[in-house]
N, C-alpha and C positions, 0 to 999 in steps of 0.2 A: 532360413526356415523357422517358422514359429513353433515353439514347443509349449503345449498346454501344461499349466501347473495345476495339479489336482488340489482341491480344497481352498482355492482362492476365495476370500470373502467378497461379497457384493460391494462394488465401488460405485460412488456417485448417486446412490439412492438418497431419499430424504432422511432415512434412518442413519445412513452413513454421514450425512452432512451434520447431524446433531452431535455425533461423537465419532470422528474418523480415526481416532488414535488406536483402538484395538486392531482395526484392519491394517493400519500402517505398521503396527508392531508385528503382525503376521507376515507382511511383505518383507520387512527388514530381515526377519529370521529365515523365511523360506524362499523368497523370490525378490532379492534386494534390487535387481534391475529387471523390471517386469514390463512386458509389452501388453498393452490393453487397448480396447476400443473405447474412446471417449464418448460422452453423450452426443457430440456433434457428428459422430461417425468416423472421425479421424483416428488412426491408430498411432500410438506414441509409446515411448519407453518412459517408465516412472523410475526414478532413482531415489532410494529411500534411506540408505545408510549415510551417516555423517561424513565418513572419510571419502566415500565415492561422490557424495554431493559436493563437497568442497573442491575436489579435483575437477569435477564436471563444470562447476561454475567458472573455473579459471582456465579451461581448456580452449586454446585458440583454434582447435579443429572443429569446434561447435560454433556456428555462426548465428547471429541474431537476425540476419537478413532472410525474410521468408522466400526470397528467390531461390534459396538452396533446398527448399522442400521439394521432394520428388513428385508430389501431387499438386494440382492447382487448387488446393483447399483454401489457401489464403484469399485467392480471388473470389471465392464463393462466401467469404466472411466466416469461415470455420476456424481460422486461427487469427490471433491478433485482436485488435479493437474493432468492433463493428463500425463500418462506415468510414474508416480512416483512409482507405485507398481512394474511394470516390471523392472524398473531401480534400484530396491531395495533402494529406497529413502524415505520409509514410516516413519522411526523412527526420525521424526523431531518435532519441538515444536508445530506445528499446528495440529498434529495428535495424540498427546499422553497426558496422564493425570499424576498427581502425583502417585507414587513417582518419576517415570522416568523423568517427566517434570521438577520437582523441581531440580533434579540432573543435567540435561542437561542445564537448564536455568542458574543455578549457575555458571557453567563452562564458558558459553559464555557471561554472563553479564559483566565480567571484561573488555570486549572490548568496552562497551558502557557507562562507567562511565563518568560523566561530565568532569573529568580531561582528560581522554583519548580522548574524543570528542574535547575538547578545543585544545589539541595538534594537532588535525587534521585540525583545522580551516584554517591554511595557505595553506595546500594542496587543500582544497575545493575552496579557493579563486583563487589559481593558475589554477585549472581546469576550473573554471567559466570564468576567463579572457581569457584563451586560446581558449575556445569554441567561445566566443564572437569575439575574434580576427579573427576567421575563416570566419565570415560573415559580420563584421562591415563595410567593404568597399563596400559591395554590395548594400546597401540601402534596401534590402528585405531579408526575410528568412522564413523558416518554423520552428517556435520555438520548435515544438515537436521533429522533427527528427534531427535538427541541434544543439539543446541546452538541452531541458528538458530530452530527452531520454539518450544521452551519458553521461551527468554529473553524475547521480547516478551510472551508470554502472562502470565508471572508479573509482569513489570514493569507491564503495564496493569492486572492484577488488583490489585496493590498500590496503584496510583494511584487506582483506582475505590473501593477499600476492601472488596474481596472477602476474607473471612477466609481465612487460609492453609489451613485444613482443607478449604475448598471449592474451592481453586484447581485441583486435579487434575480435578475435574468440568469446569471451564471448559476445561482442556487437552483433555479427551476431546471436548467439543462442538466446539471449534475444529478439532480434528483431523478430525472428520467433515466440516466445511465445506470444509476444504482438500483432502481426499481426493476429494470428490465433484464438484468443479467440473469442468464439461465432461462429467460422467457422469450417472448417475441422480440426479434432483433430490430424491427423497423423503427421503433421509438428511439432506440439508442442511436441508430444511424441518422435519424432526423435531427436529434440533439447535437450530434457531432457536426452535422452540416451547418446548423445555425451558429454553433460556436465558432466554426471555421470562418463563416462570413463576418461575424462580429470581430474576430481577431484581425482579419485582413483590414477591416475598416479602421480599427483602433491603431494598428501599426502605421497605417497611412496618416492618420490624424496626428499621431505622436511625432512622426518623421517631419511633418510640416511645421510643428511647433517646437522642435527640439532646440534648446539653447546651445550656443557655441561651445560652452564648457559644461562638463557634468557637475551637477549640484550634489552636496552631501546626501547620502542615502537615496540616490537616484533609483527609480523603479527599474525592474528587470527588463521589461520590454524596451524602455528607452536605452538601456545598456546594450541590448542586443542590436538595436538599430545603429547605435553609435559605433559598435564594433564592425558591423557590416559596411558602414560608411567610411571606415578607416582601413580598408584593405583586407579585412578578415574573410571576405567572400561569403557572407551569410546571405543566402537568397531570401526573398520575402516568404517563400514557402517554408524554408528552413526555420525562419523566425516564428512563423505561425505554428508550425509543428512543434517547435521547442516550447512555446507558451502553452500549447494544448497539452503536451505530455506532462509538463510540470503540474498543471491543474489536475489532469486525469490520474497521474501516479501519486500526486501529493495529497489528494483529498480523501479518496476512499480508504487508503492505507491508514490514515490518521483517524478517520471515523471508526474503523475497526479496532485500532489500538486503544482508543478511549472506551469504546463499547465493550470489547472483549475484556479489557483490563478492569473496568468497573464491575462487570459481571463476575469475574474471577474473585475480586475482593469481597463482593457481597455474598458469595457462596463459600468464602473462607473467613468467617467473621473474626476469628482470633487473630488472623494476620492483618485484617483491616484495622482492628483495634490497636495493634502494635504500630502500624504505619501512622495512624492518627496521632498517637502519643508522640511519635518521633517528630512529626511535622509540627505539632503544638509546641514542642521543646525547641523549635528553631533549627532542627537538624536537617541536613539534605541527604546524608549518606544512604539511608534506607529507601528514600524516595528514588534516588538515582539507580541503585542496584535493583530496586523493586520494579521499575519500569522496564529495565532490561530483562528481568525474569518473566514479566508478563508477556513480553515479546517472544521469549523462548517457549513459554508454557502453552500459550494459546494465541499465537501471533496473528496479525492481520492478513498476511500473505501466505496462503497454504501451499501454493506451488509457484516456483519462480517462472518468469515469462518464457516464452517459447525459444528453443534453440534447435538448430538443424545441423546434422553431421555433414561436413563438406568432403569427408573421405571416410573409408571404413576405419573403425576404431574399436577398442575394447574398453568397457567400463565395468568394473567389479566382476571381471571374468566373463562378461557377456559381450558377444560380437554385435556391433551396431553397423548397419549398412549406410553408405553415403546417401544423403537425402532423408534419412529417418528423423522425425521429430523426437526431441528428448526433453522431458519435463522433470526438473529437480523438485522433489517433495520436501520443502523446507520444514513443514510441520512434522514430518517423519524423522528427518535428520536431527531436528532439535530436541527429539525425545529418545535419541539413540543411547542405550545404556553403556555402549562402548565408549562414549564421549562424556556423558553427564551422569554423575552419581544420582541415584533415585530420580530418574528423569520425569516420572509421573507425579512427583511431589512439587508443589508450588513453594519455593523457598525465596522470599523476598531479599534475603541477605546473601544469596548465592554469589560467590566471588569469581569462581572459575567458570565464566559464562561467555564463551566465544560462540554465541548463537549465530545462526545464518539469517536471522530475520531481515537484515538489510542487504542480504546477498553477500558476494565475495568476488574479488578480482576487479577487472576494469569496469564492471557494471555495478559495483557496490553503490548503494543508494546515495545519490548526491544530497538529497534532502534529509538525511539522517539527523543532523544537528537540529533542524527545525522540527522534525517529528518528535525528537526527545523533549525539546522545549515545550511543545504543545501537549504532549502526554503528561509530563511532569506538572505543568501548570494546571491542566484540566483536572487531574486526579487530586492534587493537593488542595485546589480551591473547592472542589466538590466536597471533599471530606472535612474541610474546615467550616464551610458555610452551611452544610447540611449534615451535621454530625450524626444524626440518627437515620441516615439514608438506608432504605431497605427495599428489597425486591417486592413488587406488588403482584407477582404471578408465580405460579409453580414453575420451577425451572423446566419441567417436562413439557410445559405448554409453550415455551418460547420456540420460535422458528428461526432457523439460520437461512440466509439467502442462498439460493441455488446459484451455481457458477463454478468456474474451474479454478481461477487464480486466487481470488480473495476468499477470506473467511470472516463473516461478520453476522451479527444478529439483525433481524428485520426490525424488531422493536425491543426496548428495554424499559418496561413500565416500573416505576419506583414510587415510593411514598416517603414522606418525611414530615416533621413538624413545620407547619407554615411559618415563614418569617413574618415578624410583626410589620404592619404597614408603616 
Protein backbone atom coordinates (compact mmCIF):
# COMPACT_ATOMS: atom_id res chain seq x y z
CA UNK A 1 0.00 0.00 0.00
CA UNK A 2 1.28 3.45 -0.87
CA UNK A 3 1.70 5.96 1.98
CA UNK A 4 1.81 9.62 1.02
CA UNK A 5 4.66 11.53 2.65
CA UNK A 6 3.67 15.09 3.58
CA UNK A 7 5.89 17.94 2.42
CA UNK A 8 7.63 16.12 -0.45
CA UNK A 9 9.28 18.73 -2.70
CA UNK A 10 8.29 18.82 -6.36
CA UNK A 11 10.43 16.44 -8.38
CA UNK A 12 11.32 16.47 -12.09
CA UNK A 13 10.25 20.07 -12.80
CA UNK A 14 12.52 22.44 -14.74
CA UNK A 15 13.37 24.21 -11.48
CA UNK A 16 14.28 20.86 -9.94
CA UNK A 17 16.50 20.01 -12.93
CA UNK A 18 18.54 23.18 -12.37
CA UNK A 19 19.41 22.20 -8.79
CA UNK A 20 17.97 18.89 -7.57
CA UNK A 21 20.21 18.65 -4.53
CA UNK A 22 17.98 20.40 -1.93
CA UNK A 23 15.08 18.08 -2.88
CA UNK A 24 17.35 15.05 -2.65
CA UNK A 25 18.55 16.21 0.78
CA UNK A 26 14.91 16.35 1.92
CA UNK A 27 14.24 12.85 0.61
CA UNK A 28 17.38 11.43 2.27
CA UNK A 29 16.21 12.79 5.62
CA UNK A 30 12.42 12.25 5.46
CA UNK A 31 11.69 9.59 2.81
CA UNK A 32 14.95 7.81 1.90
CA UNK A 33 13.13 5.09 -0.10
CA UNK A 34 10.30 6.99 -1.75
CA UNK A 35 7.67 5.85 -4.25
CA UNK A 36 6.83 8.48 -6.83
CA UNK A 37 5.18 8.85 -10.23
CA UNK A 38 7.76 9.67 -12.89
CA UNK A 39 7.07 12.09 -15.78
CA UNK A 40 6.41 9.04 -18.01
CA UNK A 41 3.58 7.92 -15.70
CA UNK A 42 5.51 4.90 -14.41
CA UNK A 43 5.65 4.57 -10.60
CA UNK A 44 9.05 3.70 -9.13
CA UNK A 45 10.96 3.69 -5.85
CA UNK A 46 13.75 6.27 -5.44
CA UNK A 47 16.64 5.22 -3.17
CA UNK A 48 18.59 8.25 -1.91
CA UNK A 49 20.87 7.30 1.02
CA UNK A 50 24.42 6.13 0.30
CA UNK A 51 24.29 2.93 2.37
CA UNK A 52 20.93 1.89 0.88
CA UNK A 53 22.10 2.84 -2.62
CA UNK A 54 25.26 0.74 -2.40
CA UNK A 55 23.29 -2.25 -1.09
CA UNK A 56 20.65 -1.87 -3.81
CA UNK A 57 23.18 -1.65 -6.66
CA UNK A 58 24.65 -5.01 -5.61
CA UNK A 59 21.40 -6.83 -4.70
CA UNK A 60 20.82 -9.82 -6.99
CA UNK A 61 17.10 -9.81 -6.16
CA UNK A 62 16.89 -6.71 -8.35
CA UNK A 63 17.03 -7.60 -12.03
CA UNK A 64 18.09 -5.43 -14.94
CA UNK A 65 15.75 -7.37 -17.26
CA UNK A 66 12.58 -5.34 -18.01
CA UNK A 67 10.65 -8.63 -18.31
CA UNK A 68 10.43 -8.54 -14.50
CA UNK A 69 8.45 -5.28 -14.51
CA UNK A 70 4.86 -5.97 -13.40
CA UNK A 71 3.52 -3.49 -15.99
CA UNK A 72 4.08 -3.59 -19.77
CA UNK A 73 5.63 -0.12 -19.54
CA UNK A 74 8.84 -1.11 -21.26
CA UNK A 75 6.98 -2.26 -24.36
CA UNK A 76 5.44 1.20 -24.55
CA UNK A 77 8.86 2.86 -24.43
CA UNK A 78 8.40 4.22 -20.91
CA UNK A 79 11.44 2.51 -19.43
CA UNK A 80 14.82 1.83 -20.98
CA UNK A 81 16.16 3.41 -24.17
CA UNK A 82 13.53 4.54 -26.70
CA UNK A 83 13.43 2.31 -29.75
CA UNK A 84 15.77 -0.40 -28.49
CA UNK A 85 13.10 -3.13 -28.47
CA UNK A 86 11.91 -2.51 -32.04
CA UNK A 87 15.51 -2.29 -33.23
CA UNK A 88 16.33 -5.67 -31.62
CA UNK A 89 18.95 -4.08 -29.38
CA UNK A 90 17.68 -5.40 -26.05
CA UNK A 91 20.41 -7.94 -25.32
CA UNK A 92 22.98 -5.51 -23.92
CA UNK A 93 24.70 -5.18 -20.56
CA UNK A 94 22.18 -2.71 -19.10
CA UNK A 95 19.23 -5.08 -19.66
CA UNK A 96 20.51 -8.53 -18.71
CA UNK A 97 21.50 -10.54 -15.63
CA UNK A 98 24.00 -13.35 -15.04
CA UNK A 99 24.91 -15.72 -16.59
CA UNK A 100 24.45 -13.87 -19.92
CA UNK A 101 25.70 -10.64 -18.37
CA UNK A 102 28.83 -12.39 -17.09
CA UNK A 103 29.56 -13.89 -20.52
CA UNK A 104 29.06 -10.66 -22.49
CA UNK A 105 30.92 -8.51 -19.96
CA UNK A 106 33.92 -10.84 -20.07
CA UNK A 107 34.03 -10.52 -23.87
CA UNK A 108 33.98 -6.75 -23.96
CA UNK A 109 36.08 -6.06 -20.84
CA UNK A 110 39.27 -6.71 -22.84
CA UNK A 111 38.74 -3.39 -24.62
CA UNK A 112 38.83 -1.44 -21.35
CA UNK A 113 41.85 -2.85 -19.55
CA UNK A 114 44.16 -0.16 -18.12
CA UNK A 115 46.79 -1.13 -20.70
CA UNK A 116 44.40 -0.84 -23.63
CA UNK A 117 43.13 2.52 -22.39
CA UNK A 118 46.71 3.77 -21.88
CA UNK A 119 47.43 2.87 -25.53
CA UNK A 120 44.47 5.07 -26.48
CA UNK A 121 45.76 8.11 -24.57
CA UNK A 122 47.58 9.69 -27.53
CA UNK A 123 44.46 9.44 -29.71
CA UNK A 124 42.30 11.10 -27.02
CA UNK A 125 44.87 13.92 -26.77
CA UNK A 126 44.86 14.34 -30.58
CA UNK A 127 41.06 14.53 -30.63
CA UNK A 128 41.04 17.01 -27.75
CA UNK A 129 43.60 19.31 -29.37
CA UNK A 130 41.90 19.08 -32.76
CA UNK A 131 38.54 20.15 -31.35
CA UNK A 132 40.07 23.07 -29.43
CA UNK A 133 41.92 24.10 -32.61
CA UNK A 134 38.50 24.42 -34.22
CA UNK A 135 37.42 27.31 -31.98
CA UNK A 136 40.58 28.63 -30.25
CA UNK A 137 40.91 31.61 -32.65
CA UNK A 138 37.28 32.69 -32.14
CA UNK A 139 37.48 33.86 -28.53
CA UNK A 140 34.16 32.18 -27.70
CA UNK A 141 32.51 28.78 -27.99
CA UNK A 142 29.70 26.58 -26.80
CA UNK A 143 31.75 23.96 -24.99
CA UNK A 144 28.96 21.37 -25.08
CA UNK A 145 28.38 21.30 -28.83
CA UNK A 146 31.88 22.18 -29.99
CA UNK A 147 33.90 20.16 -27.49
CA UNK A 148 32.29 17.98 -24.79
CA UNK A 149 29.85 16.35 -27.23
CA UNK A 150 32.09 15.42 -30.19
CA UNK A 151 35.09 14.26 -28.13
CA UNK A 152 33.59 11.05 -26.69
CA UNK A 153 31.67 10.32 -29.90
CA UNK A 154 34.85 10.23 -31.97
CA UNK A 155 36.75 8.36 -29.23
CA UNK A 156 34.12 5.61 -28.94
CA UNK A 157 33.84 5.37 -32.75
CA UNK A 158 37.61 4.85 -32.97
CA UNK A 159 37.48 2.22 -30.23
CA UNK A 160 34.62 0.36 -31.94
CA UNK A 161 36.26 0.56 -35.36
CA UNK A 162 33.77 2.86 -37.11
CA UNK A 163 35.57 4.23 -40.21
CA UNK A 164 36.45 7.93 -39.96
CA UNK A 165 34.32 8.76 -43.00
CA UNK A 166 31.21 7.41 -41.19
CA UNK A 167 31.81 9.02 -37.82
CA UNK A 168 29.90 12.23 -38.56
CA UNK A 169 26.78 10.10 -39.16
CA UNK A 170 27.21 8.70 -35.66
CA UNK A 171 27.61 12.24 -34.36
CA UNK A 172 24.27 13.20 -35.98
CA UNK A 173 22.43 10.14 -34.56
CA UNK A 174 23.90 10.69 -31.12
CA UNK A 175 22.92 14.36 -31.29
CA UNK A 176 19.32 13.34 -31.96
CA UNK A 177 19.38 11.07 -28.90
CA UNK A 178 20.77 13.76 -26.64
CA UNK A 179 18.47 16.56 -27.89
CA UNK A 180 15.25 14.59 -27.57
CA UNK A 181 15.64 13.14 -24.10
CA UNK A 182 12.68 14.27 -22.07
CA UNK A 183 10.93 15.43 -25.24
CA UNK A 184 9.33 13.72 -28.26
CA UNK A 185 10.55 10.13 -28.39
CA UNK A 186 10.12 9.50 -32.09
CA UNK A 187 13.40 11.16 -33.09
CA UNK A 188 15.38 9.06 -30.64
CA UNK A 189 13.78 5.82 -31.85
CA UNK A 190 14.50 6.74 -35.49
CA UNK A 191 18.15 7.43 -34.65
CA UNK A 192 18.38 4.12 -32.78
CA UNK A 193 16.95 2.31 -35.82
CA UNK A 194 19.44 3.99 -38.19
CA UNK A 195 22.31 3.15 -35.86
CA UNK A 196 21.14 -0.46 -35.64
CA UNK A 197 21.05 -0.78 -39.43
CA UNK A 198 24.49 0.73 -39.76
CA UNK A 199 25.99 -1.53 -37.07
CA UNK A 200 24.51 -4.67 -38.67
CA UNK A 201 26.09 -3.70 -41.99
CA UNK A 202 29.43 -2.79 -40.37
CA UNK A 203 29.57 -6.11 -38.48
CA UNK A 204 28.89 -7.97 -41.74
CA UNK A 205 31.60 -6.03 -43.61
CA UNK A 206 34.16 -6.52 -40.84
CA UNK A 207 33.41 -10.24 -40.63
CA UNK A 208 34.03 -10.57 -44.40
CA UNK A 209 37.39 -8.78 -44.16
CA UNK A 210 38.59 -10.15 -40.79
CA UNK A 211 42.24 -11.33 -40.93
CA UNK A 212 43.03 -14.82 -39.62
CA UNK A 213 44.96 -13.48 -36.63
CA UNK A 214 44.18 -10.40 -34.50
CA UNK A 215 46.36 -7.35 -35.11
CA UNK A 216 47.75 -5.23 -32.23
CA UNK A 217 45.10 -2.78 -30.99
CA UNK A 218 42.35 -4.51 -32.97
CA UNK A 219 39.07 -2.57 -32.84
CA UNK A 220 36.31 -3.73 -30.52
CA UNK A 221 33.76 -4.80 -33.15
CA UNK A 222 36.39 -7.02 -34.80
CA UNK A 223 37.20 -8.47 -31.38
CA UNK A 224 33.53 -9.24 -30.75
CA UNK A 225 33.21 -10.94 -34.15
CA UNK A 226 36.36 -12.95 -33.51
CA UNK A 227 35.04 -14.09 -30.12
CA UNK A 228 31.69 -15.12 -31.61
CA UNK A 229 33.48 -17.04 -34.37
CA UNK A 230 35.54 -18.93 -31.78
CA UNK A 231 32.76 -20.56 -29.83
CA UNK A 232 31.74 -17.73 -27.51
CA UNK A 233 28.19 -17.87 -28.96
CA UNK A 234 27.81 -14.14 -29.50
CA UNK A 235 24.92 -13.65 -31.89
CA UNK A 236 24.90 -10.82 -34.43
CA UNK A 237 22.10 -9.18 -32.44
CA UNK A 238 24.23 -9.39 -29.28
CA UNK A 239 27.23 -7.94 -31.12
CA UNK A 240 25.14 -5.05 -32.50
CA UNK A 241 23.50 -4.46 -29.10
CA UNK A 242 26.91 -4.46 -27.41
CA UNK A 243 28.35 -1.93 -29.86
CA UNK A 244 25.21 0.19 -29.50
CA UNK A 245 25.23 0.29 -25.71
CA UNK A 246 28.94 1.09 -25.56
CA UNK A 247 28.25 4.10 -27.75
CA UNK A 248 25.06 5.07 -25.94
CA UNK A 249 26.44 4.57 -22.41
CA UNK A 250 29.87 5.87 -23.29
CA UNK A 251 29.17 9.16 -24.96
CA UNK A 252 26.51 11.06 -23.03
CA UNK A 253 28.07 10.23 -19.68
CA UNK A 254 31.37 11.70 -20.84
CA UNK A 255 29.68 14.73 -22.45
CA UNK A 256 28.18 15.48 -19.04
CA UNK A 257 31.36 14.72 -17.11
CA UNK A 258 33.27 17.29 -19.19
CA UNK A 259 30.38 19.80 -19.29
CA UNK A 260 29.36 19.59 -15.63
CA UNK A 261 33.00 19.45 -14.55
CA UNK A 262 34.03 22.53 -16.54
CA UNK A 263 30.96 24.42 -15.28
CA UNK A 264 31.80 23.53 -11.66
CA UNK A 265 35.38 24.77 -12.11
CA UNK A 266 34.25 28.02 -13.78
CA UNK A 267 31.86 28.72 -10.89
CA UNK A 268 34.60 27.93 -8.30
CA UNK A 269 37.40 30.17 -9.65
CA UNK A 270 39.75 29.69 -6.68
CA UNK A 271 39.69 25.91 -7.16
CA UNK A 272 40.13 26.27 -10.92
CA UNK A 273 43.24 28.46 -10.28
CA UNK A 274 44.67 25.82 -7.93
CA UNK A 275 44.12 23.11 -10.50
CA UNK A 276 45.70 25.17 -13.28
CA UNK A 277 48.78 25.78 -11.14
CA UNK A 278 49.05 22.08 -10.32
CA UNK A 279 48.77 21.07 -14.00
CA UNK A 280 51.30 23.75 -15.03
CA UNK A 281 53.75 22.32 -12.48
CA UNK A 282 53.50 18.95 -14.18
CA UNK A 283 51.60 17.31 -11.33
CA UNK A 284 48.78 14.78 -11.85
CA UNK A 285 47.53 14.23 -8.30
CA UNK A 286 45.05 17.11 -8.03
CA UNK A 287 43.76 16.47 -11.57
CA UNK A 288 43.09 12.81 -10.72
CA UNK A 289 41.37 13.42 -7.38
CA UNK A 290 39.66 16.48 -8.91
CA UNK A 291 37.94 14.50 -11.68
CA UNK A 292 36.69 11.97 -9.10
CA UNK A 293 35.36 14.83 -6.97
CA UNK A 294 33.62 16.42 -9.96
CA UNK A 295 31.93 13.03 -10.56
CA UNK A 296 30.73 13.00 -6.96
CA UNK A 297 29.76 16.67 -6.69
CA UNK A 298 27.66 17.03 -9.85
CA UNK A 299 28.08 13.81 -11.80
CA UNK A 300 26.86 12.93 -15.30
CA UNK A 301 24.47 10.14 -14.20
CA UNK A 302 21.77 11.37 -11.83
CA UNK A 303 19.92 8.06 -11.44
CA UNK A 304 21.26 4.57 -12.04
CA UNK A 305 19.48 2.67 -14.80
CA UNK A 306 16.33 0.66 -14.15
CA UNK A 307 16.11 -2.29 -11.78
CA UNK A 308 13.07 -4.49 -11.11
CA UNK A 309 12.37 -6.52 -7.96
CA UNK A 310 12.16 -10.25 -8.74
CA UNK A 311 10.70 -10.98 -5.27
CA UNK A 312 9.41 -9.01 -2.29
CA UNK A 313 12.27 -7.33 -0.43
CA UNK A 314 13.08 -4.54 2.02
CA UNK A 315 15.32 -1.56 1.28
CA UNK A 316 16.02 0.98 4.01
CA UNK A 317 13.11 -0.36 6.05
CA UNK A 318 10.69 0.03 3.14
CA UNK A 319 8.84 -2.98 1.71
CA UNK A 320 9.15 -3.38 -2.07
CA UNK A 321 6.78 -5.67 -3.99
CA UNK A 322 7.93 -8.09 -6.69
CA UNK A 323 7.80 -6.36 -10.09
CA UNK A 324 8.30 -2.86 -8.68
CA UNK A 325 10.85 -0.65 -10.48
CA UNK A 326 13.68 0.69 -8.29
CA UNK A 327 15.86 3.66 -9.24
CA UNK A 328 19.01 4.45 -7.23
CA UNK A 329 19.58 8.21 -7.07
CA UNK A 330 23.36 8.42 -7.42
CA UNK A 331 23.28 12.22 -7.17
CA UNK A 332 21.60 11.98 -3.75
CA UNK A 333 23.78 9.14 -2.44
CA UNK A 334 26.96 10.96 -3.43
CA UNK A 335 25.99 13.96 -1.28
CA UNK A 336 24.99 11.94 1.78
CA UNK A 337 26.52 13.58 4.91
CA UNK A 338 26.54 10.16 6.59
CA UNK A 339 29.23 9.13 4.07
CA UNK A 340 30.97 12.32 2.88
CA UNK A 341 32.27 15.15 5.06
CA UNK A 342 30.84 18.51 3.89
CA UNK A 343 29.14 16.83 0.92
CA UNK A 344 27.90 20.08 -0.64
CA UNK A 345 31.45 21.48 -0.76
CA UNK A 346 33.55 20.92 -3.88
CA UNK A 347 36.96 19.69 -2.64
CA UNK A 348 39.26 18.74 -5.51
CA UNK A 349 41.76 17.18 -3.10
CA UNK A 350 39.14 14.93 -1.42
CA UNK A 351 40.78 11.57 -0.69
CA UNK A 352 38.04 9.51 0.96
CA UNK A 353 35.85 9.53 -2.12
CA UNK A 354 34.18 6.18 -2.79
CA UNK A 355 31.51 7.86 -4.93
CA UNK A 356 28.92 5.83 -6.84
CA UNK A 357 29.25 7.78 -10.09
CA UNK A 358 30.35 4.64 -11.93
CA UNK A 359 27.87 2.42 -10.10
CA UNK A 360 28.74 -0.54 -7.88
CA UNK A 361 28.64 -4.34 -8.08
CA UNK A 362 28.51 -6.42 -11.26
CA UNK A 363 27.18 -3.48 -13.31
CA UNK A 364 30.07 -1.17 -12.32
CA UNK A 365 30.87 0.92 -15.40
CA UNK A 366 33.14 -1.00 -17.78
CA UNK A 367 34.24 2.22 -19.44
CA UNK A 368 35.36 3.96 -16.22
CA UNK A 369 39.08 3.94 -17.20
CA UNK A 370 38.27 5.53 -20.59
CA UNK A 371 35.92 8.10 -19.01
CA UNK A 372 38.64 9.07 -16.52
CA UNK A 373 41.16 9.45 -19.33
CA UNK A 374 38.80 11.58 -21.41
CA UNK A 375 37.78 13.72 -18.42
CA UNK A 376 41.33 14.34 -17.26
CA UNK A 377 42.64 15.03 -20.77
CA UNK A 378 39.76 17.36 -21.68
CA UNK A 379 39.92 19.45 -18.50
CA UNK A 380 43.73 19.66 -18.36
CA UNK A 381 43.98 20.68 -22.02
CA UNK A 382 41.19 23.26 -21.78
CA UNK A 383 42.73 24.89 -18.69
CA UNK A 384 46.21 24.88 -20.25
CA UNK A 385 45.36 26.11 -23.74
CA UNK A 386 42.60 28.58 -22.72
CA UNK A 387 43.92 29.81 -19.36
CA UNK A 388 41.45 32.70 -18.99
CA UNK A 389 38.39 30.58 -19.87
CA UNK A 390 35.25 32.12 -18.35
CA UNK A 391 31.48 31.70 -18.46
CA UNK A 392 29.76 33.87 -21.08
CA UNK A 393 26.31 33.63 -19.46
CA UNK A 394 24.69 34.11 -16.09
CA UNK A 395 24.54 30.66 -14.42
CA UNK A 396 20.82 31.28 -13.81
CA UNK A 397 20.27 31.45 -17.59
CA UNK A 398 21.82 28.05 -18.30
CA UNK A 399 19.40 25.18 -18.95
CA UNK A 400 19.80 21.56 -17.99
CA UNK A 401 18.50 18.82 -20.27
CA UNK A 402 15.24 17.21 -19.22
CA UNK A 403 15.43 13.47 -18.76
CA UNK A 404 15.47 10.88 -16.06
CA UNK A 405 18.86 9.16 -15.97
CA UNK A 406 21.43 11.73 -17.13
CA UNK A 407 22.31 15.17 -15.78
CA UNK A 408 23.90 17.64 -18.17
CA UNK A 409 23.82 21.16 -19.56
CA UNK A 410 22.16 21.94 -22.89
CA UNK A 411 24.81 24.58 -23.64
CA UNK A 412 27.92 25.99 -21.95
CA UNK A 413 28.82 29.33 -23.57
CA UNK A 414 32.37 30.50 -22.74
CA UNK A 415 34.76 33.30 -23.66
CA UNK A 416 38.57 33.45 -23.67
CA UNK A 417 41.44 35.32 -25.25
CA UNK A 418 41.59 34.17 -28.88
CA UNK A 419 44.66 32.11 -29.75
CA UNK A 420 46.96 33.84 -32.27
CA UNK A 421 46.64 32.60 -35.85
